[in-house]
DRENPA-3360 file (N, C-alpha, C; in nm, 2 decimals, always signed):
BEGIN
1 = MEMEPTEN = -1.93/+10.92/-4.04/-2.05/+10.92/-4.12/-2.08/+11.05/-4.19 ~ -2.11/+11.05/-4.32/-2.13/+11.17/-4.40/-2.25/+11.24/-4.34 ~ -2.24/+11.37/-4.32/-2.36/+11.45/-4.29/-2.46/+11.47/-4.40 ~ -2.58/+11.48/-4.38/-2.68/+11.51/-4.48/-2.65/+11.64/-4.54 ~ -2.67/+11.66/-4.67/-2.65/+11.79/-4.73/-2.75/+11.89/-4.68 ~ -2.71/+12.02/-4.68/-2.81/+12.13/-4.65/-2.88/+12.17/-4.78 ~ -3.00/+12.23/-4.77/-3.07/+12.28/-4.89/-3.07/+12.43/-4.87 ~ -3.02/+12.50/-4.98/-3.01/+12.65/-4.98/-3.08/+12.69/-5.11;
9 = ALLGGRVR = -3.09/+12.82/-5.13/-3.15/+12.88/-5.24/-3.06/+12.98/-5.31 ~ -3.07/+12.99/-5.44/-2.99/+13.09/-5.52/-3.10/+13.16/-5.60 ~ -3.06/+13.28/-5.65/-3.13/+13.36/-5.74/-3.27/+13.39/-5.68 ~ -3.27/+13.43/-5.56/-3.40/+13.46/-5.49/-3.49/+13.35/-5.48 ~ -3.45/+13.23/-5.48/-3.53/+13.11/-5.46/-3.57/+13.04/-5.60 ~ -3.52/+13.10/-5.71/-3.54/+13.03/-5.83/-3.47/+12.90/-5.85 ~ -3.36/+12.88/-5.77/-3.28/+12.76/-5.77/-3.27/+12.70/-5.64 ~ -3.30/+12.57/-5.62/-3.28/+12.50/-5.49/-3.15/+12.42/-5.51;
17 = LLQPARGY = -3.07/+12.43/-5.40/-2.94/+12.37/-5.41/-2.90/+12.29/-5.28 ~ -2.88/+12.16/-5.31/-2.82/+12.08/-5.20/-2.67/+12.08/-5.21 ~ -2.61/+12.11/-5.10/-2.46/+12.11/-5.09/-2.41/+12.05/-4.96 ~ -2.28/+12.02/-4.95/-2.23/+11.96/-4.83/-2.25/+12.05/-4.71 ~ -2.28/+11.99/-4.60/-2.30/+12.07/-4.47/-2.16/+12.12/-4.42 ~ -2.05/+12.04/-4.46/-1.92/+12.09/-4.43/-1.83/+12.08/-4.55 ~ -1.72/+12.16/-4.55/-1.63/+12.15/-4.66/-1.66/+12.27/-4.76 ~ -1.64/+12.25/-4.88/-1.66/+12.36/-4.98/-1.81/+12.38/-5.00;
25 = RIAVDAVL = -1.84/+12.51/-4.99/-1.98/+12.55/-5.01/-1.99/+12.67/-5.11 ~ -2.10/+12.67/-5.18/-2.11/+12.77/-5.29/-2.10/+12.91/-5.23 ~ -2.03/+13.00/-5.31/-2.02/+13.14/-5.28/-2.08/+13.21/-5.40 ~ -2.08/+13.34/-5.39/-2.14/+13.42/-5.50/-2.07/+13.41/-5.63 ~ -1.95/+13.36/-5.63/-1.87/+13.35/-5.75/-1.94/+13.27/-5.86 ~ -2.00/+13.15/-5.82/-2.07/+13.07/-5.91/-2.19/+13.14/-5.97 ~ -2.26/+13.22/-5.90/-2.37/+13.29/-5.95/-2.33/+13.39/-6.05 ~ -2.22/+13.47/-6.01/-2.17/+13.57/-6.10/-2.11/+13.51/-6.23;
33 = LAAAVEAR = -2.05/+13.40/-6.22/-1.99/+13.34/-6.34/-2.11/+13.30/-6.44 ~ -2.21/+13.23/-6.38/-2.32/+13.19/-6.46/-2.39/+13.31/-6.53 ~ -2.40/+13.42/-6.45/-2.47/+13.54/-6.51/-2.39/+13.61/-6.62 ~ -2.26/+13.58/-6.63/-2.18/+13.65/-6.73/-2.17/+13.57/-6.86 ~ -2.23/+13.44/-6.86/-2.23/+13.37/-6.98/-2.34/+13.42/-7.07 ~ -2.31/+13.46/-7.19/-2.41/+13.52/-7.29/-2.47/+13.40/-7.37 ~ -2.54/+13.32/-7.30/-2.60/+13.20/-7.36/-2.73/+13.23/-7.42 ~ -2.77/+13.16/-7.52/-2.90/+13.18/-7.58/-2.97/+13.04/-7.58;
41 = PAERILDL = -3.10/+13.03/-7.59/-3.17/+12.91/-7.60/-3.11/+12.82/-7.71 ~ -3.10/+12.69/-7.68/-3.05/+12.59/-7.77/-2.90/+12.58/-7.77 ~ -2.83/+12.67/-7.70/-2.69/+12.66/-7.70/-2.64/+12.57/-7.59 ~ -2.52/+12.52/-7.61/-2.46/+12.42/-7.52/-2.34/+12.48/-7.44 ~ -2.34/+12.47/-7.31/-2.24/+12.53/-7.23/-2.17/+12.41/-7.15 ~ -2.04/+12.42/-7.14/-1.96/+12.33/-7.06/-1.91/+12.40/-6.94 ~ -1.94/+12.34/-6.82/-1.90/+12.39/-6.69/-1.79/+12.31/-6.64 ~ -1.67/+12.36/-6.63/-1.55/+12.29/-6.58/-1.53/+12.32/-6.43;
49 = GAGVAAVG = -1.53/+12.21/-6.35/-1.53/+12.23/-6.20/-1.67/+12.26/-6.16 ~ -1.76/+12.17/-6.19/-1.90/+12.20/-6.17/-1.95/+12.19/-6.03 ~ -1.87/+12.12/-5.94/-1.92/+12.11/-5.81/-2.05/+12.04/-5.80 ~ -2.15/+12.11/-5.73/-2.28/+12.06/-5.71/-2.38/+12.11/-5.82 ~ -2.32/+12.17/-5.93/-2.39/+12.22/-6.04/-2.46/+12.36/-6.03 ~ -2.40/+12.44/-5.94/-2.46/+12.57/-5.92/-2.46/+12.66/-6.04 ~ -2.35/+12.66/-6.11/-2.34/+12.74/-6.24/-2.45/+12.69/-6.34 ~ -2.45/+12.56/-6.36/-2.55/+12.50/-6.46/-2.69/+12.53/-6.42;
57 = LCLAARVP = -2.73/+12.52/-6.29/-2.86/+12.54/-6.25/-2.90/+12.69/-6.26 ~ -2.81/+12.78/-6.23/-2.84/+12.92/-6.25/-2.86/+12.96/-6.40 ~ -2.77/+12.89/-6.49/-2.79/+12.92/-6.63/-2.92/+12.86/-6.68 ~ -2.96/+12.75/-6.63/-3.08/+12.68/-6.68/-3.20/+12.76/-6.64 ~ -3.19/+12.83/-6.51/-3.30/+12.91/-6.47/-3.32/+13.04/-6.55 ~ -3.21/+13.09/-6.59/-3.20/+13.22/-6.66/-3.23/+13.21/-6.81 ~ -3.18/+13.10/-6.87/-3.18/+13.09/-7.02/-3.26/+12.96/-7.06 ~ -3.39/+12.98/-7.09/-3.47/+12.86/-7.13/-3.41/+12.79/-7.25;
65 = GCTIVGIE = -3.41/+12.66/-7.25/-3.36/+12.58/-7.36/-3.22/+12.56/-7.38 ~ -3.13/+12.63/-7.31/-2.99/+12.59/-7.31/-2.96/+12.46/-7.24 ~ -2.85/+12.39/-7.27/-2.81/+12.28/-7.20/-2.67/+12.29/-7.15 ~ -2.65/+12.23/-7.03/-2.52/+12.24/-6.96/-2.47/+12.10/-6.93 ~ -2.34/+12.08/-6.96/-2.27/+11.97/-6.92/-2.16/+12.01/-6.82 ~ -2.17/+11.96/-6.70/-2.07/+11.99/-6.60/-1.97/+11.88/-6.58 ~ -1.85/+11.92/-6.55/-1.74/+11.82/-6.53/-1.68/+11.85/-6.39 ~ -1.68/+11.74/-6.31/-1.64/+11.75/-6.17/-1.55/+11.63/-6.13;
73 = LQPTLAAL = -1.44/+11.67/-6.06/-1.34/+11.57/-6.02/-1.40/+11.48/-5.91 ~ -1.48/+11.54/-5.81/-1.52/+11.47/-5.69/-1.65/+11.40/-5.70 ~ -1.65/+11.27/-5.70/-1.78/+11.19/-5.72/-1.89/+11.24/-5.62 ~ -1.86/+11.27/-5.50/-1.96/+11.31/-5.41/-2.03/+11.44/-5.45 ~ -1.95/+11.54/-5.49/-2.01/+11.66/-5.54/-2.09/+11.64/-5.67 ~ -2.03/+11.56/-5.76/-2.10/+11.54/-5.88/-2.24/+11.47/-5.86 ~ -2.25/+11.37/-5.76/-2.37/+11.31/-5.72/-2.47/+11.41/-5.68 ~ -2.43/+11.51/-5.60/-2.52/+11.61/-5.55/-2.56/+11.70/-5.67;
81 = GVRNARLN = -2.47/+11.72/-5.77/-2.51/+11.79/-5.89/-2.62/+11.72/-5.97 ~ -2.62/+11.59/-5.97/-2.73/+11.51/-6.04/-2.86/+11.53/-5.96 ~ -2.85/+11.52/-5.83/-2.97/+11.53/-5.75/-3.02/+11.67/-5.76 ~ -2.94/+11.78/-5.77/-2.99/+11.91/-5.78/-3.06/+11.93/-5.91 ~ -3.01/+11.87/-6.02/-3.08/+11.89/-6.15/-3.22/+11.83/-6.14 ~ -3.23/+11.71/-6.07/-3.36/+11.65/-6.06/-3.45/+11.74/-5.96 ~ -3.39/+11.79/-5.86/-3.47/+11.87/-5.76/-3.53/+11.99/-5.83 ~ -3.45/+12.05/-5.93/-3.50/+12.17/-5.99/-3.57/+12.14/-6.12;
89 = EVDERVQT = -3.60/+12.01/-6.15/-3.66/+11.96/-6.27/-3.60/+12.01/-6.40 ~ -3.47/+12.01/-6.40/-3.39/+12.04/-6.52/-3.30/+11.93/-6.56 ~ -3.32/+11.81/-6.51/-3.23/+11.70/-6.53/-3.20/+11.66/-6.68 ~ -3.30/+11.70/-6.77/-3.29/+11.68/-6.91/-3.19/+11.79/-6.97 ~ -3.16/+11.89/-6.90/-3.08/+12.00/-6.95/-2.95/+12.02/-6.88 ~ -2.94/+11.97/-6.75/-2.81/+11.99/-6.67/-2.76/+11.85/-6.64 ~ -2.64/+11.82/-6.69/-2.58/+11.69/-6.67/-2.44/+11.72/-6.59 ~ -2.41/+11.63/-6.51/-2.28/+11.64/-6.43/-2.21/+11.50/-6.45;
97 = LVHDLADP = -2.09/+11.51/-6.50/-2.00/+11.40/-6.52/-1.88/+11.40/-6.43 ~ -1.83/+11.28/-6.38/-1.71/+11.27/-6.31/-1.59/+11.25/-6.40 ~ -1.50/+11.34/-6.39/-1.38/+11.34/-6.48/-1.27/+11.42/-6.43 ~ -1.15/+11.37/-6.45/-1.03/+11.44/-6.41/-0.98/+11.53/-6.53 ~ -0.96/+11.66/-6.52/-0.92/+11.74/-6.63/-0.77/+11.72/-6.67 ~ -0.70/+11.64/-6.59/-0.57/+11.60/-6.63/-0.57/+11.51/-6.75 ~ -0.69/+11.44/-6.77/-0.71/+11.35/-6.89/-0.80/+11.43/-7.00 ~ -0.78/+11.38/-7.12/-0.87/+11.45/-7.22/-1.02/+11.43/-7.20;
105 = LPGHLGPF = -1.10/+11.53/-7.24/-1.24/+11.52/-7.23/-1.29/+11.41/-7.31 ~ -1.40/+11.34/-7.27/-1.46/+11.23/-7.35/-1.49/+11.29/-7.49 ~ -1.46/+11.22/-7.60/-1.47/+11.27/-7.74/-1.62/+11.30/-7.77 ~ -1.71/+11.22/-7.72/-1.85/+11.23/-7.76/-1.91/+11.36/-7.71 ~ -1.85/+11.43/-7.62/-1.91/+11.56/-7.58/-1.92/+11.66/-7.69 ~ -1.83/+11.66/-7.78/-1.83/+11.75/-7.89/-1.80/+11.90/-7.85 ~ -1.80/+11.99/-7.95/-1.77/+12.13/-7.91/-1.89/+12.20/-7.85 ~ -1.85/+12.31/-7.78/-1.96/+12.39/-7.71/-1.95/+12.53/-7.75;
113 = DHVATNPP = -2.07/+12.60/-7.73/-2.09/+12.74/-7.77/-2.02/+12.82/-7.66 ~ -2.02/+12.78/-7.54/-1.95/+12.85/-7.43/-1.89/+12.76/-7.33 ~ -1.79/+12.80/-7.27/-1.73/+12.73/-7.15/-1.72/+12.82/-7.03 ~ -1.77/+12.78/-6.92/-1.76/+12.85/-6.80/-1.68/+12.77/-6.70 ~ -1.59/+12.84/-6.63/-1.50/+12.76/-6.54/-1.46/+12.85/-6.42 ~ -1.47/+12.78/-6.30/-1.43/+12.85/-6.18/-1.32/+12.75/-6.12 ~ -1.19/+12.77/-6.17/-1.09/+12.68/-6.13/-1.05/+12.69/-5.98 ~ -0.98/+12.59/-5.93/-0.92/+12.62/-5.79/-0.84/+12.75/-5.80;
121 = YLAAAVAD = -0.85/+12.83/-5.69/-0.78/+12.96/-5.70/-0.63/+12.96/-5.66 ~ -0.59/+12.85/-5.59/-0.46/+12.85/-5.53/-0.37/+12.75/-5.60 ~ -0.25/+12.79/-5.64/-0.15/+12.70/-5.69/-0.10/+12.62/-5.57 ~ -0.07/+12.49/-5.60/-0.03/+12.40/-5.50/+0.10/+12.44/-5.43 ~ +0.19/+12.51/-5.50/+0.32/+12.55/-5.44/+0.30/+12.65/-5.33 ~ +0.19/+12.73/-5.33/+0.18/+12.84/-5.23/+0.06/+12.83/-5.14 ~ -0.01/+12.72/-5.16/-0.14/+12.70/-5.08/-0.11/+12.64/-4.94 ~ -0.20/+12.68/-4.85/-0.21/+12.61/-4.72/-0.35/+12.55/-4.72;
129 = PSPNPSKA = -0.35/+12.42/-4.77/-0.48/+12.35/-4.79/-0.57/+12.34/-4.67 ~ -0.70/+12.34/-4.69/-0.79/+12.31/-4.58/-0.77/+12.17/-4.53 ~ -0.79/+12.14/-4.40/-0.79/+12.01/-4.35/-0.90/+11.92/-4.40 ~ -1.01/+11.99/-4.46/-1.12/+11.91/-4.52/-1.07/+11.87/-4.66 ~ -1.06/+11.74/-4.69/-1.01/+11.70/-4.82/-1.09/+11.75/-4.94 ~ -1.22/+11.75/-4.93/-1.31/+11.80/-5.04/-1.29/+11.95/-5.06 ~ -1.28/+12.03/-4.96/-1.26/+12.17/-4.98/-1.12/+12.20/-5.03 ~ -1.02/+12.12/-4.99/-0.89/+12.13/-5.04/-0.88/+12.11/-5.19;
137 = LATVESSA = -0.95/+12.01/-5.23/-0.95/+11.98/-5.38/-1.02/+12.09/-5.46 ~ -1.12/+12.15/-5.40/-1.20/+12.25/-5.47/-1.12/+12.39/-5.48 ~ -1.03/+12.41/-5.38/-0.97/+12.54/-5.37/-0.82/+12.54/-5.41 ~ -0.75/+12.42/-5.42/-0.61/+12.41/-5.45/-0.59/+12.33/-5.57 ~ -0.51/+12.37/-5.67/-0.48/+12.29/-5.78/-0.42/+12.16/-5.75 ~ -0.46/+12.06/-5.82/-0.41/+11.92/-5.79/-0.36/+11.86/-5.92 ~ -0.44/+11.77/-5.97/-0.39/+11.69/-6.09/-0.38/+11.78/-6.22 ~ -0.46/+11.89/-6.22/-0.45/+11.98/-6.33/-0.43/+12.12/-6.28;
145 = DLARWLDV = -0.33/+12.19/-6.33/-0.30/+12.33/-6.29/-0.38/+12.43/-6.38 ~ -0.37/+12.55/-6.35/-0.45/+12.66/-6.42/-0.43/+12.65/-6.57 ~ -0.30/+12.64/-6.61/-0.28/+12.63/-6.75/-0.35/+12.51/-6.82 ~ -0.36/+12.40/-6.75/-0.43/+12.29/-6.80/-0.58/+12.31/-6.81 ~ -0.63/+12.38/-6.71/-0.78/+12.41/-6.71/-0.81/+12.50/-6.83 ~ -0.73/+12.60/-6.86/-0.75/+12.69/-6.96/-0.73/+12.62/-7.10 ~ -0.64/+12.53/-7.11/-0.62/+12.45/-7.23/-0.74/+12.37/-7.26 ~ -0.79/+12.30/-7.16/-0.91/+12.21/-7.18/-1.03/+12.30/-7.22;
153 = ATGALKPA = -1.05/+12.41/-7.15/-1.15/+12.50/-7.18/-1.15/+12.55/-7.33 ~ -1.04/+12.60/-7.37/-1.04/+12.66/-7.51/-1.05/+12.54/-7.61 ~ -1.00/+12.43/-7.58/-1.01/+12.31/-7.67/-1.15/+12.26/-7.69 ~ -1.24/+12.29/-7.59/-1.37/+12.24/-7.60/-1.46/+12.34/-7.67 ~ -1.41/+12.45/-7.72/-1.50/+12.56/-7.77/-1.51/+12.55/-7.92 ~ -1.63/+12.59/-7.98/-1.64/+12.61/-8.12/-1.55/+12.73/-8.15 ~ -1.52/+12.74/-8.28/-1.43/+12.86/-8.33/-1.49/+13.00/-8.28 ~ -1.62/+13.01/-8.28/-1.68/+13.14/-8.24/-1.72/+13.14/-8.10;
161 = GTLLTIHR = -1.68/+13.04/-8.02/-1.73/+13.03/-7.88/-1.67/+13.13/-7.79 ~ -1.71/+13.13/-7.67/-1.67/+13.22/-7.56/-1.63/+13.14/-7.44 ~ -1.52/+13.18/-7.38/-1.48/+13.13/-7.25/-1.50/+13.24/-7.14 ~ -1.56/+13.19/-7.03/-1.58/+13.28/-6.91/-1.51/+13.21/-6.79 ~ -1.43/+13.29/-6.72/-1.37/+13.23/-6.60/-1.38/+13.34/-6.49 ~ -1.39/+13.30/-6.37/-1.37/+13.38/-6.25/-1.26/+13.33/-6.17 ~ -1.17/+13.43/-6.12/-1.05/+13.39/-6.06/-1.00/+13.50/-5.97 ~ -0.90/+13.47/-5.89/-0.83/+13.58/-5.81/-0.77/+13.68/-5.90;
169 = SDRLEEIV = -0.78/+13.81/-5.86/-0.73/+13.92/-5.94/-0.58/+13.91/-5.95 ~ -0.51/+13.85/-5.85/-0.36/+13.85/-5.85/-0.31/+13.74/-5.95 ~ -0.40/+13.67/-6.01/-0.36/+13.57/-6.12/-0.41/+13.61/-6.25 ~ -0.45/+13.74/-6.27/-0.51/+13.79/-6.39/-0.40/+13.78/-6.51 ~ -0.28/+13.83/-6.48/-0.19/+13.84/-6.58/-0.15/+13.69/-6.63 ~ -0.14/+13.60/-6.54/-0.12/+13.46/-6.57/-0.23/+13.41/-6.67 ~ -0.35/+13.44/-6.63/-0.47/+13.39/-6.71/-0.46/+13.45/-6.85 ~ -0.44/+13.58/-6.86/-0.43/+13.65/-6.99/-0.32/+13.60/-7.07;
177 = GHLAGLGW = -0.21/+13.57/-7.01/-0.09/+13.52/-7.09/-0.12/+13.38/-7.15 ~ -0.18/+13.29/-7.07/-0.22/+13.16/-7.12/-0.32/+13.17/-7.23 ~ -0.42/+13.25/-7.21/-0.53/+13.25/-7.31/-0.48/+13.31/-7.44 ~ -0.39/+13.41/-7.44/-0.34/+13.47/-7.56/-0.25/+13.37/-7.63 ~ -0.17/+13.29/-7.55/-0.09/+13.19/-7.61/-0.16/+13.08/-7.67 ~ -0.28/+13.06/-7.63/-0.37/+12.95/-7.69/-0.45/+13.00/-7.81 ~ -0.44/+13.13/-7.84/-0.51/+13.19/-7.95/-0.65/+13.25/-7.92 ~ -0.67/+13.27/-7.79/-0.79/+13.33/-7.75/-0.76/+13.46/-7.69;
185 = GEITVKRL = -0.72/+13.56/-7.78/-0.66/+13.68/-7.74/-0.76/+13.80/-7.72 ~ -0.88/+13.78/-7.77/-0.98/+13.89/-7.74/-1.04/+13.88/-7.60 ~ -0.98/+13.96/-7.51/-1.00/+13.93/-7.37/-1.07/+14.06/-7.31 ~ -1.18/+14.04/-7.23/-1.24/+14.14/-7.16/-1.23/+14.11/-7.01 ~ -1.19/+14.20/-6.93/-1.18/+14.19/-6.79/-1.28/+14.27/-6.71 ~ -1.35/+14.21/-6.62/-1.44/+14.28/-6.53/-1.41/+14.26/-6.39 ~ -1.38/+14.37/-6.32/-1.34/+14.35/-6.18/-1.46/+14.36/-6.09 ~ -1.44/+14.30/-5.97/-1.56/+14.29/-5.88/-1.53/+14.34/-5.74;
193 = PPAARVLV = -1.50/+14.47/-5.73/-1.46/+14.53/-5.60/-1.58/+14.52/-5.50 ~ -1.55/+14.51/-5.37/-1.42/+14.50/-5.31/-1.36/+14.36/-5.31 ~ -1.42/+14.26/-5.37/-1.37/+14.13/-5.37/-1.24/+14.13/-5.47 ~ -1.14/+14.05/-5.43/-1.02/+14.04/-5.51/-1.04/+13.93/-5.61 ~ -1.14/+13.96/-5.70/-1.19/+13.87/-5.80/-1.20/+13.94/-5.93 ~ -1.18/+13.86/-6.04/-1.20/+13.92/-6.18/-1.28/+13.82/-6.26 ~ -1.37/+13.87/-6.34/-1.43/+13.79/-6.45/-1.35/+13.81/-6.57 ~ -1.32/+13.71/-6.64/-1.25/+13.72/-6.77/-1.32/+13.65/-6.88;
201 = RARRASRL = -1.35/+13.72/-6.99/-1.41/+13.66/-7.11/-1.31/+13.66/-7.22 ~ -1.30/+13.54/-7.29/-1.21/+13.53/-7.40/-1.28/+13.48/-7.52 ~ -1.24/+13.54/-7.64/-1.29/+13.49/-7.77/-1.16/+13.47/-7.86 ~ -1.18/+13.39/-7.96/-1.06/+13.36/-8.05/-1.01/+13.49/-8.12 ~ -0.88/+13.51/-8.12/-0.82/+13.63/-8.19/-0.68/+13.59/-8.20 ~ -0.62/+13.64/-8.31/-0.48/+13.61/-8.35/-0.38/+13.69/-8.26 ~ -0.42/+13.80/-8.21/-0.34/+13.88/-8.13/-0.41/+13.93/-8.01 ~ -0.34/+13.97/-7.91/-0.40/+14.01/-7.79/-0.47/+14.15/-7.80;
209 = QRTEAPPL = -0.60/+14.15/-7.77/-0.69/+14.27/-7.77/-0.76/+14.27/-7.63 ~ -0.71/+14.35/-7.54/-0.76/+14.35/-7.40/-0.84/+14.47/-7.37 ~ -0.96/+14.45/-7.31/-1.05/+14.55/-7.27/-1.08/+14.54/-7.13 ~ -1.09/+14.66/-7.06/-1.13/+14.66/-6.92/-1.28/+14.71/-6.92 ~ -1.37/+14.62/-6.88/-1.51/+14.66/-6.87/-1.54/+14.73/-6.74 ~ -1.64/+14.81/-6.74/-1.68/+14.88/-6.61/-1.69/+14.78/-6.50 ~ -1.64/+14.80/-6.38/-1.64/+14.71/-6.27/-1.79/+14.69/-6.22 ~ -1.81/+14.58/-6.16/-1.94/+14.56/-6.08/-1.90/+14.57/-5.93;
217 = VLHRAAGG = -1.94/+14.68/-5.87/-1.92/+14.69/-5.73/-2.02/+14.61/-5.65 ~ -1.97/+14.52/-5.57/-2.05/+14.41/-5.50/-2.12/+14.47/-5.38 ~ -2.04/+14.55/-5.30/-2.10/+14.59/-5.17/-2.10/+14.73/-5.15 ~ -2.20/+14.78/-5.07/-2.21/+14.92/-5.03/-2.10/+14.95/-4.92 ~ -2.07/+15.07/-4.91/-1.97/+15.11/-4.81/-2.03/+15.08/-4.67 ~ -2.16/+15.10/-4.65/-2.23/+15.08/-4.53/-2.27/+14.93/-4.51 ~ -2.24/+14.85/-4.60/-2.28/+14.71/-4.58/-2.39/+14.66/-4.68 ~ -2.40/+14.54/-4.72/-2.50/+14.49/-4.80/-2.46/+14.50/-4.95;
225 = YTDEAEAV = -2.53/+14.43/-5.03/-2.50/+14.44/-5.17/-2.55/+14.56/-5.24 ~ -2.48/+14.61/-5.35/-2.53/+14.72/-5.42/-2.66/+14.67/-5.50 ~ -2.73/+14.77/-5.56/-2.85/+14.74/-5.64/-2.81/+14.66/-5.76 ~ -2.69/+14.70/-5.82/-2.65/+14.63/-5.94/-2.61/+14.48/-5.91 ~ -2.55/+14.46/-5.79/-2.52/+14.32/-5.75/-2.65/+14.24/-5.72 ~ -2.74/+14.31/-5.65/-2.87/+14.24/-5.62/-2.94/+14.20/-5.74 ~ -2.94/+14.28/-5.85/-3.00/+14.25/-5.98/-2.95/+14.11/-6.03 ~ -2.82/+14.09/-6.02/-2.76/+13.97/-6.07/-2.78/+13.86/-5.97;
233 = LRHAQPLI = -2.75/+13.88/-5.84/-2.75/+13.77/-5.74/-2.89/+13.72/-5.70 ~ -2.98/+13.81/-5.70/-3.12/+13.78/-5.65/-3.22/+13.77/-5.76 ~ -3.21/+13.86/-5.86/-3.32/+13.88/-5.96/-3.28/+13.81/-6.10 ~ -3.17/+13.74/-6.10/-3.14/+13.66/-6.22/-3.11/+13.74/-6.34 ~ -3.07/+13.87/-6.33/-3.03/+13.95/-6.44/-2.89/+13.91/-6.49 ~ -2.87/+13.92/-6.63/-2.74/+13.89/-6.68/-2.63/+13.99/-6.64 ~ -2.51/+13.95/-6.63/-2.40/+14.03/-6.59/-2.33/+14.07/-6.72 ~ -2.34/+14.20/-6.76/-2.29/+14.24/-6.89/-2.14/+14.28/-6.87;
241 = L = -2.06/+14.23/-6.96/-1.92/+14.27/-6.96/-1.90/+14.38/-7.07;
% end
């Protein structure tokens, strides 16, 4: 029998979040990704790999008037995303659809101002999947590999749109190469020490123009988050690249 989801809070209680009691659970990556999207009111954001809608909920809490469409492979997680939008009273602005990125996005969705995506971090060839099927799907590439995720993401953007992704730092060059090959070569990288993670922002450009933004140090040497990280994770401040 499925266990009842747990309720947790993000952004210092601004967001209430139902998530599975076991399996894949939200980490700070989703909050950091949402904070890095330079969205404005009335803009549309596509969240690829939405899970329980954490990215969309954080964006909705920070940016009044923006709307978010989430795409999620797993129906159980998508259903929690729908519940979470209602729980936070943003169901008119945050939508979660069940869809496999191996297939084309539904044509009616139209182009977006921004795409945010937190793809599975591990390639299937090198992964040791979790015995929990839901967690394995969330963390290991399956029907769509990283190249496919980035192809779908860039294809869903308006010409002047932006793509934000968070991923493992050891796959950074792979990400940059794919994006540049797709015509999204204005790339900004922000590292998140001590976590082996990077935020990557891409805009359309005919040639590769790569910038290293100042890193966001997440943890103090003595433990706990830095003041800069707390501002993003608890106080809903934007993460500037």
